[in-house]
C-alpha positions in Angstrom: 0.3 0.1 0.1 2.4 2.2 1.0 3.8 2.5 -3.1 0.3 2.9 -4.4 0.4 6.2 -1.3 3.5 7.6 -3.2 2.1 7.4 -6.3 -0.6 9.5 -5.7 2.0 12.1 -4.7 3.7 12.1 -8.0 6.9 12.6 -6.2 9.7 12.9 -9.7 12.3 10.8 -9.0 9.6 8.9 -6.6 12.2 7.7 -3.8 13.1 4.9 -3.1 11.8 2.4 -0.4 13.1 -0.5 1.9 11.2 -3.2 3.1 11.4 -5.6 6.2 9.8 -8.1 5.7 8.1 -10.1 8.7 6.0 -12.4 7.1 5.5 -15.9 6.4 6.0 -16.1 2.1 8.7 -13.6 1.7 9.5 -14.1 -2.2 10.3 -10.7 -3.4 12.3 -10.2 0.0 14.4 -13.7 -0.9 14.3 -12.4 -4.3 15.3 -8.7 -3.7 18.4 -10.3 -1.8 16.2 -8.7 1.4 16.2 -12.7 3.3 13.2 -14.3 4.4 12.5 -11.9 7.0 13.2 -10.2 10.4 16.3 -12.0 12.4 16.0 -9.7 15.2 18.9 -7.8 14.6 19.3 -4.4 15.9 17.6 -1.6 14.2 20.6 0.1 13.5 21.7 -2.8 12.2 19.2 -2.9 9.5 19.3 1.0 8.6 22.6 -0.3 7.9 21.8 -3.1 5.3 19.0 -0.3 3.8 21.5 2.3 3.5 23.8 0.3 1.4 21.6 -2.0 -0.2 21.5 -1.6 -4.2 18.1 0.1 -5.6 16.5 -1.9 -8.3 12.9 -0.9 -10.3 9.9 -2.8 -9.7 7.4 -3.1 -13.0 4.2 -1.7 -11.7 1.0 -1.6 -13.7 -2.8 -0.6 -13.1 -5.3 -2.6 -14.2 -9.5 -1.7 -14.8 -12.0 -3.8 -14.8 -15.4 -2.8 -16.1 -18.6 -4.9 -16.0 -19.6 -7.4 -18.8 -22.0 -6.0 -21.2 -24.0 -8.4 -21.9 -25.0 -9.2 -17.8 -24.4 -5.6 -15.9 -26.6 -6.2 -13.1 -23.3 -9.5 -12.2 -20.0 -8.8 -10.1 -19.4 -6.1 -8.7 -18.8 -2.3 -8.2 -15.3 -1.7 -7.6 -12.0 -4.7 -6.8 -10.1 -4.1 -3.7 -7.1 -4.0 -6.0 -6.7 -2.6 -8.8 -2.6 -1.8 -8.6 0.3 -5.0 -9.1 4.3 -5.5 -8.7 5.7 -7.8 -10.8 8.4 -9.3 -9.7 10.5 -12.4 -12.1 13.0 -15.5 -10.1 14.8 -18.3 -10.1 
């Protein structure tokens, strides 16, 4: 959600964003070499990693879904998510 909030600010250039993976399934964090999760290290050490980290671009796009003209009464007015982030890892 933070990336969407930054999009709304229309900053140019957009600031880099660091992520501290805390949950499960942190495949994006692993792909970007952030690690699989927080390991209880001191915050000062985490901030040093952030400061020294490389900035990479993340593919992001918007998706607009409209109701079917054939069955306009079906479906919902708004989907909960319309911005997608993309990455590829091996």
